[in-house]
N, C-alpha and C positions, 0 to 999 in steps of 0.2 A: 505496499496502500504508499503511496507517495505521501508524503510530508502535504503536502497539494492540497489535493482528497477533501473535498468537503465532505464532513460529517456526514453521522447515516442515522441521528436524532440528532436536532440542535431542538432545546427550547432556550426561549428572551426572553424574559423578566415577564416569563404567564402570569395569568391571574383565573383563574378559576373560581368561581360563587355562585352558590345554593343558599338565596338568602341574601340569607347575613353573614353566611360564614361562606370562609376564605378557601377551599378546602388544596386551594394552592394557590400559594401569595411571596410574589415576584423570584419563577422559579425558572433557574437556570440552566441548562445540561447542554453538551453535546458531544455525544460518543463519537469514533474514527469509525470509520468505515474497516471491516473487520476479525472485530474484538468483540471480548464479554466485556460486556461493562454489569454493575453490577449495583442494586438500586436500595439504598436498608434502609432501613428510618423504623417504629416504631409505629402502633397499633394508630391509625386517628390522623400517621405524618403528610401522608396522601401518594403512598407507590402507587394504588391501583390504580388513582385518579388520572396520574401521570402517561400508567398506562393506556388506561383505554380514552383517553385526550392523543396518544400518540397514534394508535386503533383506532381511530374513528369511532367508538362502543358509545365514545361523550363528545360533544359534536361541542365547540365554541358560543357563544351569543354575544348580540352586540354589548351587554353587561360585562363581558372579560377585558382582556386586555393582552398583552405578546406576541407573541410569533411564536410556532413551534414545525418544524418539516418530518418530515422521513421518507430520507433513499432523496430525497432533495423538489420532493412535495408538500406544497402546504399541507394542514389537516385538514383545513374545510374541504380540498381537491379528493374528497372519501374516498370512488371509485375507484380515484387514480390513487389512493393508498392502499386501500385496500392491496389490488392489485400487487404488489411488490411488497405484500408481507405476511410472515403467515404470527398466530395466536396459539402458543398454549396457556389455560387457563386454570385454575387449584383445579380443577378433578376430572380427568380421561371426559372425551368427549364420545369416544367410540361403542358403535355399537357390539353390546354383546352376546351377542346369537351368531353372530358370525365370525369366520375366526382370523385371522391377522391379514391375511395376502384379499378373500372380502371386500375388509372396512376400507384398504390403500386403493380396491378398482375402483369403490364404490366412489371416492369421494374426489378420486379422478378423474372421474367420470364424470358426476357431479360437476368438479372446475374445469369439464371441455374437451380435455380429452381424446382421442379415440381409441377401441376398446385395446387392440392391440397397443399404441402410447399409454394408457394407463394395465396392461398385466405385465409388458416390462419397466416400468415406473415401481412397483408393487417389487417385485422383485430385484430391482436393485435399494432402494429400502429396505426391506426386507434382509438381504443380506450390510446390510450397511448398519447397521440397528442388533445386526447378531437374532435376528428372530425368523433366517430361513425353516429353519424343526419342527420353530411351534408354528407356521404362518398357517397352517391347513384345520388348527389345531380353535373350537369357538374359545373368545377373547374371553368367553366367564372363567372359564381355569386357569388366566395366565396369574403371574404373581404380580404383586400390586407399580412393582419394579417394570414387568411388559408390557401392562399399560399406557402408562407413559413414555417408556420408550415407543408404543408403537402412535398413542400422540401424538407428538416430535415428528416421526416420520410422516404420517398425514400431513401436521401441519408447512414441511419439508418438501411434498410434494410436486408445485409448481418453482421451486429452485427460486426461496423470497429471500429478496434483498438485506431484508432486518427480521430477525427471526425476537419476538418479543413474547415470556415468560414468566409468570405472572404466579409464583411461589409453588412450583412445581415438585417437586420436593412434600409436598406439607399430608404426614398424614405416611410416609413410607418409613421402614424401616430401617435399620444402617445400610443393608445389603443395596435395597431397592433403590436409596436415593445413592449408593454411588455407580449402580446402572445407567442412574438414570443420570449423572455428572457424565459418563463416560457417554454420551448421547447425546450429550449438548457437548463435549469435543470435536465429538464427528461431528454435527453441527458446522462448530466453527472450522474447524479446517477444511472446511467448502469451502471457507468464500463469507459462508452465511455470519454481518453482524451480529451477534443476542446481546440483548440490554433483557437480563434475569433479573427480578424485584424475590427475594426471599425475604425468611425468619431465620434461621441458619449460618453464623457470622459465619463461620469451618467450611459454609458454600460458596460465599462469595469470598472466600484466604484462598480454596484451593480453585476458582475456576477466572474469576475474574480478573483483568488487566488495570483494570481500573478501576474505581469501584468507587462513591457517595453515597454521604448518608444524608436522608432527611428526617426535619423537623420542624413541625409545621409550617409546611405542606413551601418551604424552601431550603436548599441543601445550605447545610454550614458545614462539610465536611468531603475532602472529596483528596483521592489520587489514588496514586497505586496501594496495593495494603501495606508493601513494605516498606513504604513512604509514611502512612497514615502510622502505625508502629509504634513505628519510628517515630515522631511528630509530640503521640497524643499518649503513649503507653511508657514503656521505660525497662527496665532487669528490675524484678523483684528475685531479694530471699525468701522462704519461707519455709519455716524449722517448728518441728514441734516438743512439747515434752508432756514430760509424764505429767499428771492428777499432782505430785507431794508437789511438785516446782509452785512456788506463787510469782503474783505477779506482778511487786517487788521488783522481786529478782531479777524477772527478766525485760524488766522497764532502766534497772541501775547494771541490766550490764550491755544490749544489745541499744544502738543508734538510732537518733528519731529520725534524722534524715532533716535533707532539707524545708522549709518553709510550705507546709501547703505535700509533702507523703511523709509525713512523721507516723512513726513506724502505730502498727496497727494490732493487736493481740485479743482474743475471742481464748472466750473457753465452752468449752466442753470435755462430756465424761470422761474423753478418754486422758484432756493434759489441756494445754493451755497448745495454742499457736498461735505463730507470729509472724508476721508478715513487716520486710521492709523496703524501700526504694534499696538497687542495687546499682550508682550507677560509673561504675569502674569494674564488671559482668562479675567474673569468676574470682577476680578482688580482693572486691566488695565478699563475697562469700569463703575466700580463709580470711580475709579481716575477723570477720561475726567469729570465725576458727574458734580464734589467738586467743578474742576476749571471754568466749565461755571456753574454752579451756584455763584462761589465766585463774577462772571464778569458778572452774573445779565444778560447774554444769554441765550436761552431754546428752542433745536433746535422744531423742527414737529418730527424726526423719530432719534431715537439713539436703537442700533442694535448689538451684539457682532457675526462674523462673521468667521464661520468654514471653516478651506483650504477644497481647490478640488479639483479631476483633474483636474482639466483645468486651477485649479493655481501653480500647480506640470507643467503642459505637457508648459505654456507658459513664467516659469521658464529656464527648460527644454530643451528648441527651443527658445528663447532667439536669435537673431546672436552678439547680440553686450554681448563684452569682456566681459567675466566675471574672477575673480580669483577663485582659488577653485571649479571650477564646478566641 
């Protein structure tokens, strides 16, 4: 993809209102063509509204403001946008009585493909998503992950320029989620741009080239997963002590850290758990071990924990006021 290529999905200062409520409020987003982009946020942040605007399921009215384009087409031209996209919602939309191949052929015919072309495309997609052996079995007998892979295959029948996935692994077990992740990678491998909304932070970390985090209808943080973790996370050392160790013993020995990143100590029936910033990484952990040894405190467990997208998410969506957020 050329750096000069226009974005596959683009919104600028988008406002979408429902009565007196702004579901999107100065929402701005740019997704490079050929990438996988994660759109995250708490419930009610506006993720699904954004997807519905991009996919023309929700139209912009005279009360709304800003612009939104998909594959270079204004979303107000619904027919033109729909011809360029695929959409997978939160629940599988395939026919459970039919087999996987029959589903693909049926949808391909509904989309205007000739019978021969529909069968050929169905076979291609069954192979691409490792469903060939199950292609003639009724979908009712598929696992959740297989159904979602078939759903994604249906969305790719017309080789869409952009594929929208709205929480595609909701309700799936870990095996099913892993299967869907591989299906998403397969879709992106063919050159399709993917915009993914998800509640699973690990999912975005595994799949997305870039991530945007939403709150109150707008993007409040954006970057690669690694960049976001570096900016909003930070290494921490977690230490667990036996039940006979007191809070005072722990707080007298362990470093409090810089302002705003104080030592955290919690109690449980299994003992105290202490967590503190580790700006020096392994060096900080070595220093903590030395402090504990000097105080004759032996932990039952100690670990250096790298930041995750969960940490980033909790940091940027924390409703308490912070400076320089």
